[in-house]
MIDOSE-1310 file (N, C-alpha, C; in nm, 2 decimals, decimal comma, always signed):
residues 264
xxxx	+7,41/+2,84/-0,51/+7,34/+2,87/-0,42/+7,43/+2,86/-0,27; +7,41/+2,95/-0,18/+7,45/+2,94/-0,03/+7,35/+2,94/+0,03; +7,33/+2,90/+0,14/+7,28/+2,88/+0,24/+7,33/+2,93/+0,39; +7,27/+3,01/+0,50/+7,35/+3,03/+0,59/+7,24/+2,94/+0,68
xxxx	+7,28/+2,92/+0,83/+7,25/+2,87/+0,93/+7,25/+2,77/+1,02; +7,24/+2,70/+1,08/+7,29/+2,61/+1,19/+7,33/+2,48/+1,08; +7,42/+2,36/+1,09/+7,49/+2,33/+1,04/+7,37/+2,19/+1,00; +7,28/+2,15/+1,08/+7,15/+2,06/+1,09/+7,05/+2,12/+0,96
xxxx	+7,07/+2,29/+1,00/+6,96/+2,32/+0,91/+7,02/+2,33/+0,76; +7,10/+2,41/+0,75/+7,19/+2,38/+0,62/+7,17/+2,25/+0,53; +7,16/+2,14/+0,62/+7,18/+2,02/+0,58/+7,05/+1,96/+0,50; +6,99/+1,98/+0,62/+6,81/+1,96/+0,56/+6,76/+2,05/+0,43
xxxx	+6,81/+2,16/+0,45/+6,75/+2,26/+0,30/+6,84/+2,23/+0,18; +6,94/+2,15/+0,16/+7,03/+2,10/+0,06/+6,95/+1,97/+0,02; +6,92/+1,87/+0,14/+6,85/+1,79/+0,05/+6,70/+1,81/+0,03; +6,59/+1,90/+0,03/+6,52/+1,92/+0,04/+6,56/+1,95/-0,09
xxxx	+6,62/+2,04/-0,15/+6,67/+2,13/-0,27/+6,68/+2,04/-0,39; +6,74/+1,95/-0,33/+6,77/+1,86/-0,41/+6,71/+1,70/-0,45; +6,58/+1,69/-0,38/+6,48/+1,63/-0,41/+6,41/+1,71/-0,49; +6,38/+1,83/-0,51/+6,27/+1,92/-0,56/+6,37/+1,92/-0,71
xxxx	+6,51/+1,96/-0,66/+6,56/+1,97/-0,83/+6,54/+1,81/-0,91; +6,53/+1,70/-0,83/+6,51/+1,56/-0,89/+6,38/+1,53/-0,95; +6,26/+1,61/-0,89/+6,10/+1,60/-0,98/+6,11/+1,70/-1,06; +6,20/+1,80/-1,10/+6,15/+1,89/-1,19/+6,21/+1,79/-1,30
xxxx	+6,35/+1,78/-1,30/+6,41/+1,67/-1,41/+6,35/+1,54/-1,44; +6,24/+1,49/-1,34/+6,18/+1,39/-1,43/+6,09/+1,46/-1,45; +6,00/+1,53/-1,43/+5,84/+1,60/-1,45/+5,94/+1,66/-1,64; +6,05/+1,75/-1,65/+6,11/+1,78/-1,76/+6,11/+1,65/-1,87
xxxx	+6,18/+1,56/-1,82/+6,21/+1,39/-1,90/+6,09/+1,37/-1,92; +5,96/+1,40/-1,86/+5,84/+1,36/-1,89/+5,77/+1,38/-2,02; +5,74/+1,54/-1,99/+5,73/+1,62/-2,03/+5,77/+1,56/-2,20; +5,93/+1,58/-2,21/+5,97/+1,54/-2,38/+5,90/+1,41/-2,40
xxxx	+5,97/+1,30/-2,30/+5,90/+1,18/-2,35/+5,75/+1,20/-2,44; +5,66/+1,27/-2,34/+5,53/+1,28/-2,39/+5,50/+1,37/-2,49; +5,58/+1,45/-2,56/+5,56/+1,52/-2,64/+5,58/+1,44/-2,75; +5,59/+1,34/-2,79/+5,61/+1,24/-2,93/+5,51/+1,31/-2,99
xxxx	+5,50/+1,28/-3,08/+5,37/+1,31/-3,21/+5,39/+1,25/-3,37; +5,31/+1,23/-3,39/+5,27/+1,17/-3,54/+5,11/+1,23/-3,58; +5,18/+1,15/-3,74/+5,05/+1,26/-3,82/+5,00/+1,12/-3,91; +4,85/+1,13/-3,90/+4,74/+1,01/-4,01/+4,70/+1,05/-4,09
xxxx	+4,70/+1,01/-4,18/+4,61/+1,07/-4,27/+4,46/+1,02/-4,28; +4,40/+1,11/-4,28/+4,21/+1,08/-4,25/+4,12/+1,11/-4,36; +4,04/+1,06/-4,46/+4,01/+1,16/-4,52/+3,86/+1,23/-4,48; +3,88/+1,39/-4,49/+3,75/+1,44/-4,42/+3,65/+1,42/-4,40
xxxx	+3,58/+1,35/-4,51/+3,45/+1,29/-4,47/+3,45/+1,19/-4,34; +3,55/+1,11/-4,35/+3,59/+1,02/-4,22/+3,60/+1,12/-4,07; +3,64/+1,23/-4,10/+3,61/+1,27/-3,94/+3,53/+1,29/-3,84; +3,41/+1,31/-3,92/+3,27/+1,27/-3,80/+3,28/+1,13/-3,76
xxxx	+3,32/+1,02/-3,84/+3,28/+0,86/-3,80/+3,37/+0,86/-3,66; +3,53/+0,96/-3,67/+3,63/+0,90/-3,57/+3,61/+1,02/-3,47; +3,53/+1,13/-3,48/+3,49/+1,15/-3,40/+3,35/+1,12/-3,30; +3,30/+1,02/-3,37/+3,19/+0,99/-3,31/+3,08/+1,09/-3,23
xxxx	+2,92/+1,05/-3,24/+2,82/+1,16/-3,20/+2,86/+1,19/-3,07; +2,86/+1,28/-3,08/+2,91/+1,36/-2,91/+3,04/+1,40/-2,88; +3,12/+1,34/-2,94/+3,27/+1,31/-2,93/+3,31/+1,21/-2,85; +3,19/+1,07/-2,89/+3,23/+0,93/-2,79/+3,33/+0,88/-2,88
xxxx	+3,35/+0,86/-2,92/+3,44/+0,75/-3,01/+3,57/+0,83/-2,97; +3,61/+0,99/-3,05/+3,74/+1,02/-2,97/+3,77/+1,04/-2,84; +3,69/+1,06/-2,75/+3,71/+1,04/-2,61/+3,75/+0,92/-2,58; +3,73/+0,79/-2,62/+3,70/+0,69/-2,55/+3,86/+0,66/-2,63
xxxx	+3,92/+0,72/-2,73/+4,04/+0,66/-2,77/+4,12/+0,77/-2,69; +4,14/+0,87/-2,66/+4,20/+0,92/-2,61/+4,22/+0,89/-2,46; +4,12/+0,84/-2,38/+4,13/+0,77/-2,25/+4,18/+0,62/-2,27; +4,16/+0,55/-2,36/+4,22/+0,44/-2,39/+4,35/+0,43/-2,38
xxxx	+4,39/+0,56/-2,48/+4,54/+0,56/-2,49/+4,65/+0,67/-2,42; +4,58/+0,75/-2,35/+4,65/+0,86/-2,27/+4,70/+0,94/-2,41; +4,61/+0,98/-2,48/+4,72/+1,07/-2,58/+4,58/+1,17/-2,65; +4,68/+1,29/-2,75/+4,61/+1,39/-2,72/+4,59/+1,36/-2,89
xxxx	+4,44/+1,41/-2,92/+4,38/+1,43/-3,07/+4,36/+1,51/-3,13; +4,44/+1,54/-3,22/+4,37/+1,68/-3,30/+4,36/+1,68/-3,41; +4,24/+1,74/-3,48/+4,17/+1,75/-3,61/+4,18/+1,87/-3,71; +4,24/+1,88/-3,81/+4,26/+2,03/-3,87/+4,15/+2,08/-3,87
xxxx	+4,24/+2,23/-3,83/+4,07/+2,33/-3,81/+4,05/+2,39/-3,94; +3,96/+2,46/-3,95/+3,82/+2,48/-4,07/+3,95/+2,61/-4,19; +4,01/+2,56/-4,29/+4,07/+2,64/-4,37/+4,20/+2,63/-4,35; +4,23/+2,53/-4,27/+4,34/+2,48/-4,28/+4,41/+2,41/-4,42
xxxx	+4,57/+2,43/-4,46/+4,62/+2,34/-4,59/+4,58/+2,24/-4,61; +4,64/+2,12/-4,50/+4,61/+2,04/-4,53/+4,45/+1,95/-4,39; +4,39/+1,93/-4,49/+4,29/+1,91/-4,38/+4,29/+1,73/-4,40; +4,35/+1,67/-4,46/+4,40/+1,48/-4,41/+4,46/+1,46/-4,27
xxxx	+4,56/+1,57/-4,22/+4,61/+1,56/-4,14/+4,55/+1,54/-3,98; +4,56/+1,44/-3,90/+4,56/+1,43/-3,79/+4,64/+1,39/-3,70; +4,65/+1,48/-3,59/+4,77/+1,48/-3,48/+4,76/+1,37/-3,41; +4,83/+1,30/-3,37/+4,83/+1,20/-3,21/+4,97/+1,23/-3,15
xxxx	+4,94/+1,32/-3,03/+5,06/+1,33/-2,93/+5,04/+1,26/-2,78; +5,19/+1,20/-2,77/+5,16/+1,16/-2,61/+5,29/+1,09/-2,59; +5,33/+0,97/-2,50/+5,40/+0,88/-2,53/+5,39/+0,80/-2,69; +5,57/+0,79/-2,70/+5,55/+0,68/-2,81/+5,47/+0,56/-2,80
xxxx	+5,47/+0,54/-2,73/+5,45/+0,34/-2,72/+5,26/+0,39/-2,80; +5,22/+0,46/-2,68/+5,07/+0,51/-2,69/+5,03/+0,55/-2,81; +5,12/+0,66/-2,88/+5,09/+0,71/-2,97/+5,08/+0,61/-3,09; +5,15/+0,54/-3,10/+5,19/+0,43/-3,22/+5,06/+0,33/-3,19
xxxx	+5,02/+0,24/-3,07/+4,88/+0,22/-3,05/+4,77/+0,29/-3,09; +4,78/+0,39/-3,08/+4,62/+0,50/-3,15/+4,67/+0,51/-3,28; +4,75/+0,51/-3,34/+4,76/+0,54/-3,46/+4,68/+0,41/-3,55; +4,77/+0,25/-3,48/+4,71/+0,15/-3,52/+4,59/+0,14/-3,55
xxxx	+4,48/+0,19/-3,47/+4,41/+0,19/-3,47/+4,26/+0,26/-3,53; +4,32/+0,39/-3,54/+4,27/+0,49/-3,65/+4,25/+0,45/-3,80; +4,40/+0,40/-3,83/+4,43/+0,31/-3,92/+4,36/+0,18/-3,96; +4,31/+0,15/-3,88/+4,20/+0,04/-3,86/+4,09/+0,11/-3,87
xxxx	+4,01/+0,19/-3,87/+3,88/+0,27/-3,82/+3,91/+0,28/-4,00; +3,96/+0,40/-4,03/+4,01/+0,45/-4,18/+3,96/+0,32/-4,29; +4,03/+0,17/-4,24/+4,03/+0,06/-4,37/+3,86/+0,04/-4,37; +3,82/-0,01/-4,23/+3,70/-0,04/-4,21/+3,59/+0,07/-4,30
xxxx	+3,58/+0,20/-4,30/+3,55/+0,32/-4,34/+3,57/+0,27/-4,53; +3,68/+0,29/-4,49/+3,67/+0,22/-4,70/+3,61/+0,11/-4,80; +3,62/+0,01/-4,61/+3,54/-0,08/-4,70/+3,33/-0,04/-4,72; +3,33/+0,06/-4,72/+3,21/+0,06/-4,68/+3,14/+0,14/-4,76
xxxx	+2,96/+0,16/-4,82/+2,93/+0,12/-4,92/+2,83/+0,26/-4,86; +2,80/+0,35/-5,01/+2,70/+0,41/-5,00/+2,53/+0,40/-5,11; +2,41/+0,38/-5,01/+2,34/+0,39/-5,15/+2,24/+0,46/-5,14; +2,16/+0,56/-5,19/+2,11/+0,66/-5,23/+1,93/+0,59/-5,28
xxxx	+1,84/+0,62/-5,18/+1,72/+0,56/-5,24/+1,60/+0,74/-5,25; +1,52/+0,69/-5,31/+1,39/+0,78/-5,37/+1,27/+0,74/-5,28; +1,27/+0,81/-5,19/+1,13/+0,77/-5,06/+1,04/+0,92/-5,04; +0,90/+0,89/-5,10/+0,85/+1,04/-5,09/+0,86/+1,09/-4,92
xxxx	+0,89/+1,25/-4,93/+0,95/+1,30/-4,85/+0,82/+1,31/-4,71; +0,66/+1,30/-4,78/+0,60/+1,28/-4,74/+0,58/+1,26/-4,58; +0,67/+1,12/-4,63/+0,68/+1,01/-4,47/+0,80/+1,00/-4,43; +0,89/+1,07/-4,45/+0,99/+1,12/-4,40/+0,97/+1,11/-4,20
xxxx	+0,90/+1,16/-4,24/+0,88/+1,25/-4,05/+0,82/+1,09/-3,97; +0,73/+1,00/-4,05/+0,72/+0,86/-4,00/+0,78/+0,76/-3,96; +0,87/+0,78/-4,05/+0,97/+0,70/-4,05/+1,16/+0,70/-3,96; +1,13/+0,84/-3,91/+1,20/+0,88/-3,84/+1,18/+0,84/-3,69
xxxx	+1,02/+0,89/-3,69/+0,98/+0,89/-3,54/+1,02/+0,97/-3,46; +0,93/+0,97/-3,38/+0,94/+1,09/-3,25/+1,06/+1,11/-3,20; +1,13/+1,18/-3,20/+1,28/+1,18/-3,10/+1,36/+1,10/-3,15; +1,36/+1,12/-3,35/+1,44/+0,96/-3,42/+1,47/+0,88/-3,33
xxxx	+1,41/+0,79/-3,28/+1,40/+0,68/-3,23/+1,37/+0,58/-3,33; +1,27/+0,57/-3,40/+1,22/+0,49/-3,49/+1,38/+0,47/-3,56; +1,43/+0,54/-3,65/+1,53/+0,49/-3,71/+1,63/+0,48/-3,71; +1,69/+0,52/-3,50/+1,80/+0,52/-3,45/+1,73/+0,33/-3,40
xxxx	+1,65/+0,31/-3,38/+1,64/+0,13/-3,36/+1,71/+0,07/-3,52; +1,64/+0,12/-3,63/+1,72/+0,08/-3,71/+1,84/+0,09/-3,76; +1,91/+0,16/-3,76/+2,06/+0,18/-3,75/+2,08/+0,12/-3,65; +2,08/+0,10/-3,52/+2,14/-0,03/-3,48/+2,11/-0,15/-3,52
xxxx	+2,01/-0,17/-3,55/+1,97/-0,32/-3,58/+2,02/-0,31/-3,73; +2,11/-0,26/-3,83/+2,12/-0,28/-3,96/+2,30/-0,26/-3,89; +2,33/-0,23/-3,84/+2,46/-0,14/-3,82/+2,52/-0,08/-3,93; +2,43/+0,05/-3,95/+2,45/+0,15/-4,07/+2,40/+0,30/-4,04
xxxx	+2,39/+0,38/-4,10/+2,37/+0,50/-4,11/+2,30/+0,56/-4,22; +2,17/+0,63/-4,14/+2,05/+0,65/-4,24/+2,09/+0,81/-4,25; +2,10/+0,86/-4,39/+2,05/+1,02/-4,37/+1,93/+1,07/-4,42; +1,92/+1,18/-4,37/+1,76/+1,25/-4,46/+1,83/+1,39/-4,51
xxxx	+1,89/+1,43/-4,58/+1,94/+1,53/-4,60/+1,82/+1,64/-4,60; +1,78/+1,63/-4,68/+1,69/+1,76/-4,68/+1,68/+1,82/-4,81; +1,73/+1,81/-4,88/+1,81/+1,84/-5,05/+1,71/+1,91/-5,11; +1,71/+2,02/-5,11/+1,58/+2,11/-5,22/+1,59/+2,09/-5,30
xxxx	+1,69/+2,04/-5,39/+1,72/+1,95/-5,51/+1,65/+1,82/-5,53; +1,65/+1,78/-5,40/+1,55/+1,62/-5,43/+1,53/+1,59/-5,26; +1,44/+1,67/-5,26/+1,35/+1,64/-5,12/+1,33/+1,45/-5,09; +1,32/+1,33/-5,20/+1,32/+1,21/-5,18/+1,44/+1,16/-5,11
xxxx	+1,58/+1,24/-5,14/+1,70/+1,16/-5,09/+1,68/+1,05/-4,96; +1,69/+0,98/-4,96/+1,75/+0,88/-4,83/+1,89/+0,80/-4,89; +2,00/+0,84/-4,79/+2,11/+0,76/-4,81/+2,19/+0,74/-4,71; +2,18/+0,56/-4,71/+2,25/+0,46/-4,66/+2,39/+0,42/-4,66
xxxx	+2,48/+0,47/-4,55/+2,65/+0,40/-4,54/+2,66/+0,29/-4,47; +2,67/+0,18/-4,47/+2,74/+0,11/-4,40/+2,84/+0,01/-4,50; +2,83/-0,14/-4,45/+2,91/-0,23/-4,51/+2,80/-0,29/-4,62; +2,86/-0,33/-4,71/+2,72/-0,35/-4,82/+2,64/-0,44/-4,78
xxxx	+2,63/-0,57/-4,70/+2,52/-0,64/-4,70/+2,46/-0,60/-4,59; +2,47/-0,50/-4,53/+2,39/-0,47/-4,43/+2,31/-0,32/-4,52; +2,41/-0,25/-4,59/+2,33/-0,15/-4,68/+2,22/-0,21/-4,72; +2,25/-0,34/-4,78/+2,13/-0,39/-4,87/+1,99/-0,44/-4,88
xxxx	+2,02/-0,48/-4,72/+1,89/-0,53/-4,63/+1,87/-0,43/-4,57; +1,93/-0,31/-4,54/+1,82/-0,19/-4,47/+1,81/-0,12/-4,56; +1,83/-0,12/-4,74/+1,75/-0,03/-4,80/+1,64/-0,13/-4,84; +1,61/-0,27/-4,87/+1,53/-0,34/-4,86/+1,41/-0,33/-4,77
xxxx	+1,43/-0,31/-4,63/+1,40/-0,30/-4,50/+1,30/-0,14/-4,51; +1,37/-0,07/-4,56/+1,30/+0,06/-4,57/+1,22/+0,07/-4,69; +1,25/+0,04/-4,80/+1,18/+0,06/-4,91/+1,01/-0,02/-4,92; +1,04/-0,13/-4,83/+0,88/-0,17/-4,78/+0,84/-0,10/-4,69
xxxx	+0,88/-0,05/-4,58/+0,84/+0,04/-4,47/+0,76/+0,17/-4,53; +0,84/+0,21/-4,63/+0,78/+0,35/-4,69/+0,71/+0,29/-4,81; +0,67/+0,17/-4,86/+0,53/+0,12/-4,94/+0,43/+0,18/-4,79; +0,41/+0,11/-4,73/+0,33/+0,05/-4,66/+0,24/+0,21/-4,57
xxxx	+0,34/+0,34/-4,55/+0,36/+0,42/-4,50/+0,26/+0,51/-4,60; +0,35/+0,53/-4,71/+0,28/+0,60/-4,83/+0,13/+0,57/-4,87; +0,10/+0,44/-4,83/-0,06/+0,37/-4,87/-0,09/+0,41/-4,72; -0,11/+0,47/-4,65/-0,20/+0,49/-4,51/-0,20/+0,65/-4,52
xxxx	-0,04/+0,70/-4,57/-0,12/+0,84/-4,60/-0,18/+0,91/-4,67; -0,18/+0,81/-4,76/-0,26/+0,87/-4,89/-0,41/+0,84/-4,87; -0,43/+0,67/-4,77/-0,54/+0,70/-4,73/-0,64/+0,79/-4,63; -0,53/+0,83/-4,56/-0,57/+0,94/-4,45/-0,59/+1,09/-4,52
xxxx	-0,49/+1,10/-4,62/-0,52/+1,19/-4,71/-0,65/+1,23/-4,77; -0,68/+1,14/-4,82/-0,88/+1,08/-4,89/-0,93/+1,13/-4,77; -0,90/+1,07/-4,68/-1,02/+1,06/-4,59/-1,04/+1,21/-4,53; -0,96/+1,26/-4,49/-0,95/+1,44/-4,48/-1,01/+1,49/-4,58
xxxx	-1,01/+1,46/-4,71/-1,01/+1,53/-4,84/-1,18/+1,54/-4,86; -1,24/+1,40/-4,79/-1,33/+1,40/-4,81/-1,41/+1,49/-4,69; -1,36/+1,47/-4,54/-1,46/+1,52/-4,46/-1,45/+1,71/-4,46; -1,39/+1,75/-4,58/-1,34/+1,88/-4,59/-1,44/+1,94/-4,68
xxxx	-1,52/+1,81/-4,83/-1,59/+1,87/-4,91/-1,71/+1,85/-4,86; -1,74/+1,75/-4,77/-1,92/+1,72/-4,76/-1,97/+1,78/-4,66; -1,94/+1,89/-4,58/-2,02/+1,99/-4,50/-2,00/+2,16/-4,59; -1,96/+2,14/-4,73/-1,98/+2,28/-4,80/-2,07/+2,23/-4,90
xxxx	-2,08/+2,11/-4,96/-2,20/+2,02/-4,99/-2,34/+2,02/-4,95; -2,35/+1,99/-4,82/-2,46/+2,01/-4,71/-2,49/+2,17/-4,71; -2,40/+2,24/-4,69/-2,42/+2,42/-4,69/-2,50/+2,45/-4,82; -2,47/+2,40/-4,92/-2,52/+2,44/-5,08/-2,60/+2,40/-5,10
xxxx	-2,66/+2,28/-5,07/-2,81/+2,24/-5,04/-2,91/+2,31/-5,00; -2,89/+2,37/-4,82/-2,96/+2,41/-4,72/-2,99/+2,53/-4,77; -2,92/+2,62/-4,86/-2,87/+2,75/-4,91/-2,98/+2,75/-5,05; -3,03/+2,66/-5,09/-3,05/+2,65/-5,20/-3,06/+2,61/-5,34
xxxx	-2,94/+2,60/-5,33/-2,83/+2,60/-5,47/-2,84/+2,46/-5,57; -2,92/+2,35/-5,45/-2,94/+2,23/-5,52/-3,06/+2,24/-5,58; -3,14/+2,18/-5,66/-3,27/+2,16/-5,73/-3,39/+2,23/-5,69; -3,37/+2,17/-5,57/-3,54/+2,22/-5,47/-3,58/+2,14/-5,51
xxxx	-3,75/+2,20/-5,47/-3,89/+2,15/-5,53/-3,95/+2,18/-5,69; -4,00/+2,04/-5,76/-4,03/+2,05/-5,85/-4,18/+2,08/-5,88; -4,21/+2,15/-5,93/-4,34/+2,13/-5,89/-4,43/+2,09/-6,10; -4,52/+2,04/-6,13/-4,53/+1,94/-6,21/-4,71/+1,95/-6,23
xxxx	-4,73/+1,95/-6,33/-4,86/+1,94/-6,32/-4,98/+2,01/-6,31; -4,95/+2,19/-6,27/-5,00/+2,21/-6,27/-5,07/+2,33/-6,34; -5,18/+2,38/-6,34/-5,29/+2,42/-6,46/-5,25/+2,52/-6,53; -5,08/+2,59/-6,54/-5,07/+2,70/-6,58/-4,97/+2,62/-6,64
xxxx	-4,94/+2,50/-6,61/-4,82/+2,40/-6,68/-4,91/+2,36/-6,84; -5,07/+2,36/-6,83/-5,12/+2,29/-6,90/-5,12/+2,37/-7,05; -5,12/+2,27/-7,18/-5,09/+2,42/-7,32/-5,24/+2,46/-7,30; -5,23/+2,60/-7,34/-5,34/+2,70/-7,36/-5,34/+2,70/-7,24
xxxx	-5,29/+2,68/-7,10/-5,32/+2,74/-6,97/-5,29/+2,90/-6,93; -5,32/+2,97/-6,81/-5,30/+3,07/-6,80/-5,18/+3,09/-6,74; -5,12/+3,21/-6,72/-4,95/+3,22/-6,66/-4,96/+3,20/-6,54; -4,91/+3,18/-6,43/-4,94/+3,12/-6,30/-4,94/+3,24/-6,22
xxxx	-4,95/+3,41/-6,23/-4,96/+3,53/-6,16/-5,13/+3,52/-6,26; -5,19/+3,48/-6,32/-5,28/+3,47/-6,35/-5,37/+3,36/-6,29; -5,31/+3,27/-6,22/-5,39/+3,18/-6,20/-5,39/+3,19/-6,06; -5,33/+3,27/-6,01/-5,34/+3,33/-5,85/-5,46/+3,37/-5,83
xxxx	-5,46/+3,45/-5,96/-5,58/+3,54/-5,94/-5,75/+3,49/-6,01; -5,74/+3,37/-6,02/-5,88/+3,34/-6,07/-5,81/+3,22/-5,97; -5,86/+3,20/-5,90/-5,82/+3,07/-5,78/-5,97/+2,96/-5,82; -6,06/+3,02/-5,79/-6,14/+2,96/-5,77/-6,21/+2,93/-5,90
xxxx	-6,15/+2,93/-6,01/-6,16/+2,91/-6,12/-6,14/+2,77/-6,18; -6,02/+2,78/-6,14/-5,94/+2,65/-6,16/-5,94/+2,55/-6,01; -6,01/+2,60/-5,92/-6,02/+2,51/-5,77/-6,19/+2,55/-5,70; -6,29/+2,55/-5,80/-6,45/+2,56/-5,75/-6,45/+2,50/-5,67
xxxx	-6,41/+2,39/-5,58/-6,47/+2,36/-5,45/-6,40/+2,47/-5,31; -6,32/+2,50/-5,39/-6,34/+2,66/-5,25/-6,43/+2,73/-5,21; -6,47/+2,70/-5,33/-6,60/+2,79/-5,31/-6,73/+2,76/-5,24; -6,72/+2,64/-5,25/-6,85/+2,58/-5,17/-6,83/+2,56/-4,99
xxxx	-6,67/+2,58/-4,93/-6,68/+2,66/-4,82/-6,78/+2,77/-4,78; -6,82/+2,73/-4,61/-6,90/+2,80/-4,57/-6,90/+2,85/-4,45; -6,88/+2,97/-4,41/-6,83/+2,94/-4,28/-6,89/+2,94/-4,15; -6,85/+2,91/-4,05/-6,92/+2,83/-3,93/-6,91/+2,92/-3,81
xxxx	-6,96/+2,90/-3,70/-6,99/+2,98/-3,60/-6,91/+2,87/-3,48; -6,78/+2,87/-3,55/-6,70/+2,82/-3,38/-6,66/+2,89/-3,32; -6,68/+2,81/-3,27/-6,59/+2,91/-3,07/-6,48/+2,95/-3,12; -6,43/+3,04/-3,01/-6,29/+3,07/-3,06/-6,24/+3,07/-2,91
xxxx	-6,13/+3,07/-2,92/-6,06/+3,06/-2,78/-6,02/+3,24/-2,72; -6,02/+3,22/-2,57/-6,04/+3,35/-2,54/-6,13/+3,39/-2,48; -6,13/+3,52/-2,36/-6,26/+3,53/-2,30/-6,38/+3,56/-2,35; -6,48/+3,57/-2,32/-6,62/+3,61/-2,42/-6,65/+3,70/-2,41
xxxx	-6,67/+3,80/-2,55/-6,70/+3,95/-2,53/-6,81/+3,96/-2,53; -6,87/+4,03/-2,44/-7,01/+4,10/-2,44/-7,02/+4,16/-2,55; -7,21/+4,19/-2,63/-7,26/+4,29/-2,70/-7,29/+4,41/-2,61; -7,34/+4,50/-2,63/-7,29/+4,57/-2,47/-7,45/+4,62/-2,56
xxxx	-7,49/+4,67/-2,74/-7,58/+4,68/-2,79/-7,73/+4,63/-2,75; -7,69/+4,50/-2,71/-7,76/+4,41/-2,71/-7,83/+4,39/-2,57; -7,79/+4,45/-2,46/-7,85/+4,46/-2,37/-7,91/+4,59/-2,32; -8,02/+4,56/-2,27/-8,13/+4,65/-2,14/-8,16/+4,64/-2,09
xxxx	-8,14/+4,79/-2,04/-8,17/+4,79/-1,84/-8,30/+4,87/-1,82; -8,32/+4,76/-1,74/-8,51/+4,80/-1,69/-8,45/+4,91/-1,57; -8,56/+5,00/-1,54/-8,54/+5,02/-1,42/-8,66/+4,99/-1,33; -8,61/+5,00/-1,18/-8,73/+4,92/-1,11/-8,79/+4,97/-1,01
């Protein structure tokens, strides 16, 4: 490189250029140092655990060690390799942390429970708050897979003792919830059937009124139609009733034929 100008300006330009070259060299060296990478074997079923809910766990690792962590993409030949890149010291520390998490996951157990699917929603709670509280309390993960082959399946994953304690708690809870559910179901069934029975009675589908001891029901008696035509014979007292000139309501009517007109 060559520069033209006054000696002082040329000197300032050379000094500024030297400083810039020094900065670029340091950045290059830093990039080389930060490009150190290693791979860690993590079983695919543990990837979600290392990543965490909403990426919380993996983001904490990246910020803590200032590294880049890459998981294999779907379809990659090796689904176990997780790559960590950064400064050598930080990468190795992050690697040890991930290996410790894998060892902890290896010690976890899985227990399957059969719980009536009709009460799953009650156990999960509104917005999942109920089951989240249980998971936090026992330090386990509870899954409701909703498998079409087994709708009653519930899976608990965690340390052996924690899983055992949580399983006992869930089974006791399921027994109480199922009893309440069946009682509610019986009550709803009763409410649905009662109005239907009442409607049948009002429509005359029940036994209705039963007439007994009528004249036509005695041995040798007449038929019902004949009884209607011979009411006076069966009930002679009816014929003894006499008409009375009882007053009637309403305006009085005059008999014009009985009125005579006289001339004055």
